[in-house]
C-alpha positions in Angstrom: -2.3 -24.5 -54.9 1.3 -24.5 -53.7 4.2 -25.7 -55.8 6.9 -28.2 -54.8 9.5 -25.3 -54.3 7.5 -24.1 -51.3 7.6 -27.5 -49.5 10.5 -26.4 -47.0 8.7 -23.3 -46.2 5.4 -25.2 -45.7 7.2 -27.7 -43.3 8.6 -24.8 -41.3 5.1 -23.3 -41.0 3.6 -26.7 -40.0 6.2 -27.2 -37.2 5.9 -23.7 -35.7 2.3 -22.9 -36.0 0.2 -22.9 -32.7 -2.6 -24.7 -34.5 -3.0 -28.5 -34.8 -1.8 -29.3 -38.5 -2.6 -32.7 -40.1 -1.6 -33.4 -43.7 -3.5 -36.1 -45.5 -3.3 -37.6 -49.1 -6.1 -37.7 -51.6 -7.4 -40.9 -50.0 -7.6 -39.2 -46.6 -4.6 -41.1 -45.0 -2.6 -39.2 -42.6 1.0 -38.6 -43.5 2.1 -35.8 -41.2 0.9 -34.4 -37.8 2.7 -31.5 -36.2 3.5 -31.3 -32.5 0.4 -29.5 -31.5 -1.8 -31.8 -33.3 -0.3 -34.7 -31.4 -0.8 -32.9 -28.1 -4.3 -32.0 -28.9 -5.4 -35.5 -29.9 -3.2 -37.5 -27.4 -1.4 -39.7 -29.9 2.2 -40.4 -30.9 3.2 -39.7 -34.5 3.6 -43.4 -35.3 0.1 -44.2 -34.2 -1.6 -41.8 -36.6 0.7 -42.2 -39.8 -1.4 -44.2 -42.3 -4.6 -43.9 -40.5 -7.8 -42.5 -41.9 -8.3 -38.8 -40.9 -12.0 -39.7 -40.4 -10.9 -41.5 -37.2 -10.2 -38.2 -35.5 -13.6 -36.7 -36.4 -16.7 -37.4 -34.2 -18.7 -40.3 -35.8 -21.8 -38.0 -36.1 -19.8 -35.5 -38.2 -17.6 -37.5 -40.4 -19.9 -37.0 -43.4 -19.4 -33.3 -43.1 -15.7 -33.7 -43.1 -15.7 -35.9 -46.2 -18.0 -33.5 -47.9 -15.6 -30.5 -47.2 -12.6 -32.7 -48.2 -14.0 -34.1 -51.4 -15.3 -30.7 -52.6 -11.9 -29.2 -51.9 -10.0 -31.9 -53.9 -12.4 -32.4 -56.7 -13.7 -28.8 -57.3 -11.2 -26.7 -55.4 -14.0 -25.3 -53.3 -12.4 -23.6 -50.3 -14.1 -22.7 -47.0 -12.8 -20.1 -44.6 -13.7 -22.1 -41.7 -16.1 -24.8 -40.5 -16.8 -26.0 -37.0 -16.7 -29.6 -36.5 -16.4 -32.1 -33.4 -13.1 -34.0 -33.2 -12.4 -37.0 -31.0 -9.3 -37.6 -28.9 -7.5 -40.9 -28.2 -9.5 -41.3 -25.0 -12.7 -41.0 -26.9 -13.7 -37.6 -25.6 -15.2 -35.1 -28.2 -14.4 -31.5 -28.5 -15.2 -28.7 -30.9 -12.7 -27.5 -33.5 -12.4 -24.8 -36.1 -11.3 -26.3 -39.3 -9.4 -24.6 -42.1 -8.6 -26.4 -45.3 -5.5 -25.7 -47.5 -3.2 -27.8 -49.9 0.2 -28.2 -51.3 1.7 -30.3 -54.1 4.6 -32.6 -53.3 6.4 -34.5 -56.1 3.3 -34.0 -58.2 0.8 -35.3 -55.5 -1.9 -33.1 -54.1 -1.9 -33.1 -50.3 -4.7 -31.6 -48.2 -3.6 -29.6 -45.1 -6.2 -29.4 -42.3 -5.6 -26.7 -39.7 -7.6 -27.1 -36.5 -8.1 -24.7 -33.6 -9.4 -26.3 -30.3 -12.6 -24.3 -29.5 -13.1 -26.0 -26.0 -12.3 -23.0 -23.9 -14.1 -20.7 -26.3 -17.2 -22.7 -26.0 -16.9 -22.7 -22.2 -16.5 -19.0 -22.2 -19.6 -18.6 -24.4 -21.6 -21.0 -22.1 -20.5 -19.0 -19.1 -21.4 -15.7 -20.7 -24.9 -17.0 -21.7 -25.3 -18.4 -18.1 -24.2 -15.0 -16.7 -26.6 -13.2 -19.0 -29.5 -15.5 -18.2 -28.8 -15.1 -14.4 -28.8 -11.4 -14.8 -32.1 -11.5 -16.6 -33.5 -13.8 -13.9 -32.2 -11.6 -11.2 -33.8 -8.5 -12.7 -37.1 -10.5 -13.2 -36.9 -11.9 -9.6 -36.4 -8.4 -8.2 -39.4 -7.1 -10.1 -41.6 -10.2 -9.0 -40.5 -9.9 -5.5 -41.4 -6.3 -5.4 -44.9 -7.0 -6.9 -45.5 -9.8 -4.6 -44.5 -7.9 -1.4 -47.4 -5.6 -1.7 -50.2 -8.2 -1.5 -48.3 -10.0 1.1 -48.3 -6.9 3.2 -52.1 -6.5 2.6 -52.8 -10.3 3.6 -50.4 -9.9 6.6 -52.1 -6.6 7.9 -55.5 -8.1 7.5 -54.5 -11.4 9.3 -53.1 -9.2 12.2 -56.3 -7.3 12.4 -58.4 -10.5 12.4 -56.2 -12.0 15.0 -56.4 -9.1 17.3 -60.1 -8.7 16.6 -60.9 -12.2 17.4 -58.9 -12.1 20.6 -61.2 -9.5 21.8 -64.3 -11.3 20.6 -62.9 -14.5 22.3 -62.6 -12.8 25.5 -66.2 -11.1 25.1 -67.8 -14.6 24.2 -66.3 -16.3 27.2 -67.5 -13.4 29.5 -71.0 -13.8 28.1 -71.1 -17.6 28.5 -70.0 -17.0 32.1 -72.8 -14.8 33.0 -75.3 -16.4 30.8 -74.9 -20.2 30.8 -77.5 -22.2 28.9 -78.4 -24.3 31.9 -79.1 -21.1 33.9 -81.8 -20.1 31.4 -85.4 -20.4 32.8 -87.0 -20.7 29.6 -86.5 -24.2 28.3 -87.2 -23.4 24.6 -84.4 -20.8 24.7 -82.1 -23.0 26.6 -82.5 -25.7 24.0 -82.1 -23.2 21.2 -78.8 -21.8 22.6 -77.5 -25.4 23.3 -78.4 -26.5 19.8 -76.8 -23.5 18.1 -73.5 -23.9 20.1 -73.5 -27.7 19.2 -74.3 -27.0 15.5 -71.7 -24.2 15.2 -69.3 -26.4 17.4 -68.5 -23.3 19.4 -65.9 -24.9 21.6 -63.9 -26.0 18.5 -64.2 -22.6 16.9 -63.0 -20.8 19.9 -59.9 -23.1 20.2 -59.0 -23.5 16.5 -59.7 -20.2 14.9 -56.8 -18.4 17.0 -54.6 -21.4 16.0 -55.4 -21.1 12.3 -54.9 -17.3 12.4 -51.5 -17.8 14.1 -50.5 -20.4 11.6 -51.5 -18.1 8.8 -49.6 -15.2 10.3 -46.4 -17.5 10.5 -46.9 -18.6 6.8 -47.2 -14.9 5.7 -44.1 -14.0 7.8 -42.0 -16.8 6.2 -43.4 -15.8 2.7 -42.4 -12.2 3.4 -39.0 -13.2 4.6 -38.4 -15.1 1.3 -39.5 -12.3 -0.8 -37.3 -9.9 1.1 -34.4 -12.2 0.8 -35.0 -12.5 -3.0 -35.1 -8.7 -3.3 -31.8 -8.5 -1.6 -30.3 -11.3 -3.6 -31.4 -9.9 -6.8 -30.3 -6.4 -6.1 -29.0 -4.9 -9.4 -26.3 -2.6 -7.7 -23.9 -5.3 -7.4 -20.6 -3.3 -7.9 -21.3 -0.9 -5.1 -19.8 -1.4 -1.7 -22.5 -1.0 1.0 -22.6 -1.7 4.8 -24.0 -5.2 5.1 -25.3 -7.2 7.9 -23.7 -10.5 7.2 -25.9 -12.5 9.6 -29.0 -11.2 8.0 -27.6 -11.9 4.6 -26.9 -15.5 5.6 -30.5 -15.9 6.8 -31.6 -14.6 3.5 -29.5 -17.0 1.6 -30.9 -19.9 3.7 -34.4 -18.8 3.0 -33.8 -18.6 -0.8 -32.1 -22.0 -0.9 -34.5 -23.9 1.3 -35.8 -26.0 -1.5 -32.2 -27.2 -2.1 -31.5 -28.5 1.4 -34.9 -28.9 3.4 -35.3 -32.6 2.5 -31.5 -33.4 3.0 -30.2 -31.5 5.9 -30.9 -29.4 8.9 -29.1 -26.0 9.2 -27.7 -25.0 12.6 -26.7 -21.4 13.1 -24.1 -20.0 15.5 -24.1 -16.3 14.5 -22.2 -13.9 16.8 -24.5 -11.1 17.7 -21.7 -8.4 18.0 -20.6 -8.4 14.5 -20.1 -4.8 12.7 -21.7 -4.1 9.4 -19.3 -4.8 6.6 -18.7 -2.7 3.7 -19.0 -5.4 1.1 -20.5 -6.3 -2.4 -23.9 -7.8 -2.6 -22.3 -10.5 -4.6 -21.4 -12.1 -1.5 -25.0 -13.5 -1.6 -23.8 -15.7 -4.4 -21.0 -17.1 -2.4 -23.3 -18.0 0.5 -25.8 -19.5 -1.8 -23.1 -21.7 -3.6 -21.7 -22.9 -0.3 -25.1 -23.9 1.1 -26.1 -25.7 -2.0 -22.6 -27.5 -2.3 -22.9 -28.6 1.3 -26.4 -30.0 0.6 -25.2 -31.8 -2.4 -22.1 -33.3 -0.5 -24.6 -34.6 2.1 -27.0 -36.0 -0.6 -24.1 -38.0 -2.0 -23.6 -39.9 1.2 -24.8 -43.5 1.0 -24.3 -44.5 4.7 -27.3 -42.3 5.9 -30.6 -43.9 6.7 -33.4 -42.7 4.4 -35.0 -40.7 7.1 -31.8 -39.3 8.7 -30.9 -35.7 7.6 -27.4 -34.4 7.5 -26.2 -31.2 9.2 -25.0 -27.9 7.7 -23.6 -25.6 10.4 -22.9 -22.0 9.7 -21.1 -19.8 12.0 -19.9 -16.2 12.2 -17.4 -14.6 14.5 -15.0 -11.7 14.7 -11.3 -12.6 14.6 -9.4 -9.3 15.3 -9.7 -7.2 12.0 -11.3 -10.2 10.2 -14.9 -11.4 9.9 -15.1 -15.2 9.7 -17.9 -17.1 8.2 -17.7 -21.0 8.3 -19.9 -23.5 6.5 -19.5 -27.1 7.8 -21.3 -30.2 6.6 -21.1 -33.9 7.3 -21.2 -34.9 3.7 -18.9 -37.1 1.6 -15.7 -34.7 2.1 -13.2 -34.0 -0.5 -10.2 -36.2 -1.2 -6.9 -34.7 -0.2 -5.5 -34.9 -3.7 -8.3 -32.8 -5.1 -8.6 -30.0 -2.4 -6.2 -27.8 -4.3 -8.3 -28.2 -7.5 -11.8 -27.4 -6.2 -11.6 -23.6 -6.9 -10.3 -24.3 -10.4 -12.9 -23.2 -13.1 -15.0 -26.0 -14.4 -13.5 -28.5 -11.9 -16.3 -30.6 -10.3 -16.3 -34.1 -8.6 -20.1 -34.3 -9.2 -21.8 -36.4 -11.8 -22.7 -35.1 -15.2 -25.7 -32.7 -14.9 -25.2 -32.3 -11.2 -22.6 -29.6 -11.1 -21.0 -27.0 -13.6 -17.7 -26.6 -11.9 -18.2 -22.8 -11.7 -19.8 -22.2 -8.3 -16.6 -22.5 -6.1 -14.5 -20.7 -8.8 -16.9 -17.9 -8.8 -17.0 -17.8 -5.0 -13.3 -17.7 -4.9 -13.1 -14.9 -7.4 -15.6 -12.8 -5.3 -14.0 -13.5 -1.9 -10.3 -13.2 -2.9 -10.1 -10.9 -5.9 -13.1 -8.6 -5.4 -13.3 -8.5 -1.6 -9.6 -9.0 -0.7 -10.5 -11.9 1.7 -9.5 -15.6 1.9 -11.3 -18.9 1.5 -9.9 -22.2 2.4 -11.0 -25.7 2.9 -10.7 -28.3 5.8 -12.0 -31.7 4.8 -11.8 -35.4 5.7 -12.9 -37.8 3.0 -16.1 -39.5 4.2 -16.7 -37.2 7.1 -17.4 -33.8 5.7 -15.9 -30.4 4.9 -15.6 -26.9 6.2 -15.3 -23.8 4.0 -13.7 -20.9 6.0 -14.1 -17.5 4.7 -12.3 -14.5 6.2 -13.1 -11.0 5.1 -11.4 -7.8 6.2 -13.6 -5.4 8.4 -11.3 -2.5 8.7 -13.7 -0.3 6.6 -16.9 -1.9 8.0 -17.2 -0.6 11.6 -20.6 0.8 12.5 
């Protein structure tokens, strides 16, 4: 423990350290808080002096703080560090790394609490875990998509064979019925048997509905194949390689993958220029498209003035503007207040309710478009009427 002669030095350390320092007496009453401590907790010095240190610890963890403090005072049991949850003046809780120390002033033992705000570290850890999870899911999805694609091809090829074969049978059956009509048969017993078999088998229904069922099955397999191909593209492991990309096709892939997020909320309208060159780009642009589609769907879902059966509209357009390729995502959702537009690309910033958004989607999108691809992304929005996200990417290397 420190002697009284080192008080001046201790005060200097307390005032200059980047950590939050709080000094308490044996009873846990606060007698000193440094500047960083006041900033961290949101108090003025006079508001904390004489207050119990426990008031700055989350209620669920005060017993842990008391255990550490009492052991340190009574038994000189020191701990390198402990993780606790602290609480600010506004009531918000946040993680801190706590160190215990002490000094003796005028014969009185004082406990020095040094705290390091771990909020940013926790967010980085969560983001790393999310990134690792997404990487694992992406690899798994790519494998699953590859495995599903083969049986889909079998089913699709067989359905096409059945459709084409039945079309030939359909023609042949109608030809036979034209030349051998039941009513033209002389043998009454044979006529009755043919008529009964046609009625029992509901021949007219089968001739009409089998081609329809085959066509619908072909359409379903086609959609499933499209989604699987889109998933394979989206989960492509070689994210860091610049490759020629058909932006229009990539948008359609992203729409297919995200359909569950928007199909009950909005309709998607496409205005895709047909003459776009392929773009040397990173496959990560998939993530940008997916984020913006989901963001638009959530903005529409937040509107309360829609009738229950009325869907919103997400419009996606592409065009060439000189040496730039422009992609615009427009929705008729709740829009963004003018005061917040400059913040939407900030990491962890979100206007959505807790559990609805992480505040990372637009930040990640900005990083990909601006820092990795050398493009621009900006917003035009009117609160209550919707938003447009305009992306412009250089195509000087992407001519095909």
